[in-house]
C-alpha positions in Angstrom: -0.5 -66.6 32.6 0.7 -63.4 34.3 0.9 -62.6 38.1 -2.3 -60.5 37.7 -4.2 -63.5 36.3 -3.2 -65.6 39.3 -4.2 -62.9 41.8 -7.5 -62.3 40.1 -8.3 -66.0 40.0 -7.3 -66.3 43.7 -9.6 -63.4 44.6 -12.5 -65.1 42.8 -11.7 -68.4 44.5 -11.7 -66.7 47.9 -15.0 -64.9 47.5 -16.7 -68.0 46.0 -15.8 -70.1 49.1 -13.0 -72.0 47.4 -9.4 -72.5 48.5 -7.2 -69.7 46.9 -4.3 -72.1 47.1 -6.0 -74.3 44.5 -5.5 -71.6 41.9 -3.1 -72.5 39.1 -0.9 -75.5 38.7 2.7 -76.4 39.4 4.9 -73.4 39.8 2.3 -71.1 38.4 0.2 -71.0 41.6 -0.9 -68.6 44.3 1.7 -68.7 47.0 1.1 -65.6 49.1 -0.9 -65.3 52.4 -4.6 -65.1 51.6 -5.1 -61.8 53.5 -3.2 -60.1 50.7 -6.2 -60.7 48.5 -8.5 -58.4 50.4 -6.8 -55.1 49.5 -6.5 -55.9 45.8 -10.1 -57.4 45.6 -11.6 -54.1 44.2 -9.0 -54.0 41.4 -9.4 -57.7 40.7 -13.1 -57.3 40.3 -12.5 -55.0 37.3 -11.9 -56.2 33.7 -8.4 -57.7 33.5 -6.8 -54.9 31.5 -8.5 -52.2 33.5 -7.4 -53.8 36.8 -3.9 -54.2 35.5 -3.6 -50.6 34.6 -5.1 -49.3 37.8 -2.8 -51.7 39.8 0.2 -50.0 38.0 -1.1 -46.6 39.0 -1.6 -47.7 42.6 1.9 -49.0 42.6 3.3 -45.6 41.5 1.2 -43.8 44.1 2.2 -46.0 47.0 5.9 -45.8 45.9 5.5 -42.0 46.0 4.1 -42.1 49.5 6.9 -44.6 50.6 9.6 -42.4 49.1 8.3 -39.4 51.1 8.2 -41.5 54.3 11.8 -42.5 53.7 12.8 -38.9 53.0 13.8 -39.6 49.4 14.2 -36.7 46.9 11.8 -36.4 44.0 14.7 -37.5 41.8 15.3 -40.6 43.8 11.6 -41.5 43.6 11.7 -41.1 39.8 14.7 -43.4 39.6 13.0 -46.1 41.7 9.8 -45.7 39.6 11.7 -46.4 36.4 14.0 -49.2 37.7 13.3 -52.5 35.8 12.1 -54.2 39.0 9.2 -51.8 39.4 8.5 -51.7 35.6 8.3 -55.5 35.6 6.0 -55.5 38.6 3.6 -53.1 36.9 3.8 -54.9 33.6 3.1 -58.4 35.0 0.5 -57.1 37.5 2.4 -58.0 40.6 1.8 -56.1 43.9 5.2 -55.2 45.2 3.5 -52.0 46.5 1.4 -54.0 49.0 4.0 -55.1 51.5 5.6 -51.6 51.2 2.4 -50.1 52.6 3.5 -51.4 56.0 6.0 -48.6 56.2 3.1 -46.1 56.5 1.3 -47.8 59.4 1.7 -48.5 63.1 3.6 -51.7 63.9 0.7 -54.2 64.3 -0.8 -53.2 60.9 2.6 -52.9 59.3 3.3 -56.5 60.1 0.1 -57.6 58.3 1.4 -55.9 55.2 5.0 -56.9 55.5 4.1 -60.6 55.8 2.3 -60.6 52.5 5.8 -60.9 50.9 8.3 -61.5 53.7 11.0 -62.4 51.1 11.1 -58.7 50.2 10.4 -57.2 53.6 12.3 -59.4 56.2 14.6 -56.4 57.0 11.6 -54.2 57.7 10.0 -57.0 59.9 13.1 -57.5 62.0 13.6 -53.7 62.4 10.0 -53.2 63.6 10.3 -56.1 66.0 13.5 -54.7 67.4 11.9 -51.3 67.9 8.9 -52.9 69.7 11.2 -54.9 71.9 13.1 -51.8 73.0 9.9 -49.9 73.9 7.6 -52.6 75.1 9.7 -55.8 75.6 7.5 -59.0 75.3 4.3 -57.1 75.5 5.3 -54.9 72.6 6.2 -58.0 70.5 3.0 -59.8 71.4 0.8 -56.8 70.5 2.7 -56.2 67.3 2.5 -59.8 66.1 -1.1 -60.6 67.3 -3.0 -59.5 64.2 -0.7 -61.4 61.9 -0.7 -64.5 64.0 -4.5 -64.5 64.2 -4.7 -64.2 60.4 -2.2 -67.0 59.9 -4.1 -69.3 62.2 -7.4 -68.6 60.5 -5.7 -69.1 57.1 -4.3 -72.5 58.2 -7.6 -73.6 59.6 -9.6 -72.6 56.5 -7.1 -73.5 53.7 -4.2 -75.3 55.2 -0.5 -74.6 54.6 0.4 -72.5 51.6 2.3 -74.1 48.7 6.0 -73.3 48.6 7.7 -72.2 45.3 10.3 -74.7 44.1 13.8 -74.1 42.9 12.5 -74.5 39.3 10.0 -71.7 39.7 10.2 -69.5 36.6 10.3 -66.4 38.7 13.2 -67.6 41.0 16.1 -65.1 41.0 17.5 -65.6 44.4 21.3 -65.6 44.8 21.1 -67.5 48.1 23.2 -68.6 49.9 26.0 -66.4 48.4 23.8 -63.3 48.8 24.1 -63.7 52.6 27.5 -62.1 52.2 25.6 -58.9 51.4 22.4 -59.5 53.3 23.7 -60.2 56.8 26.0 -57.1 57.0 23.1 -55.0 55.7 20.8 -56.4 58.4 23.4 -55.7 61.1 23.8 -52.1 59.8 20.0 -51.5 59.6 19.4 -52.8 63.1 22.3 -50.9 64.7 21.4 -47.7 63.0 17.6 -48.0 63.0 17.8 -47.5 59.2 14.6 -48.1 57.3 16.2 -47.6 53.9 19.0 -50.1 54.6 16.4 -52.6 55.9 14.9 -52.6 52.5 18.1 -54.1 51.1 18.0 -57.0 53.5 15.1 -59.2 52.4 16.0 -60.0 48.8 19.6 -60.9 49.9 18.7 -63.3 52.7 15.8 -65.1 51.2 16.1 -68.5 49.4 13.3 -67.4 47.1 12.9 -64.0 45.5 11.7 -62.8 42.1 13.4 -60.1 40.1 10.8 -57.5 41.0 11.3 -58.6 44.6 14.6 -56.7 44.6 12.8 -53.4 44.4 13.4 -52.5 48.1 17.1 -53.2 47.6 17.4 -49.8 45.7 16.2 -47.9 48.8 19.5 -47.4 50.6 21.2 -45.7 47.7 21.2 -41.9 47.4 22.1 -39.4 44.8 24.6 -40.6 42.2 24.8 -43.9 43.9 21.1 -44.5 43.2 21.7 -43.6 39.6 24.5 -46.2 39.4 22.3 -48.8 41.2 19.4 -48.3 38.8 21.7 -48.5 35.8 23.2 -51.7 37.2 19.8 -53.2 37.7 19.2 -53.0 33.9 22.2 -55.3 33.2 20.3 -58.6 33.9 17.5 -57.4 31.6 20.0 -56.5 28.8 21.7 -59.9 29.2 18.4 -61.7 28.9 18.5 -63.1 32.4 15.0 -61.7 33.2 12.0 -61.1 31.0 
């Protein structure tokens, strides 16, 4: 069963009045916040292969928009698009593009997108909250978090707490807690310098759970020849057979 199969089944469960968290068994289940299912519902309604292919095209398009927002060159966008994390995400039908959409929206909407996969976007979340604190103090934080909090409460009331991936999850590729040696300095740098690109590096290196494709934002801070080296290095786990 691929990620796309799980997402399609979760969408079907949601719109048929069932609990999307009931989809799948064991470690092959739907783990994400249910509100992530609404943006992908039109794709999930299509035949499986058609939806999978269109999801890949959407992923490329969103990555292009995000790269422009982050002031990346066309060459840097190309490198990120062909990195193995993005290729794996497209092949398996994952939606790493969805949380990245938050970079293109105002803070309250951004948080809704970021929280669909906080393990990949924690750096973005903390950076947005810091910006809102600086401009609006508590009022800014409340207004920013309100839509996400409301969605989380509704989700809990309707479907209960989400299942949590275990250490034996087949997708688990976290280096936690050793990765904190990279994640924490990156977080400090991103917050001090108001740096969106460095904020992308943070999430995968501070999260106890992250998939291989979840490392996609970790490529964002690199520029020029350093991005070439980073993308080349990202193929090493694939060549060693550590990831599918």
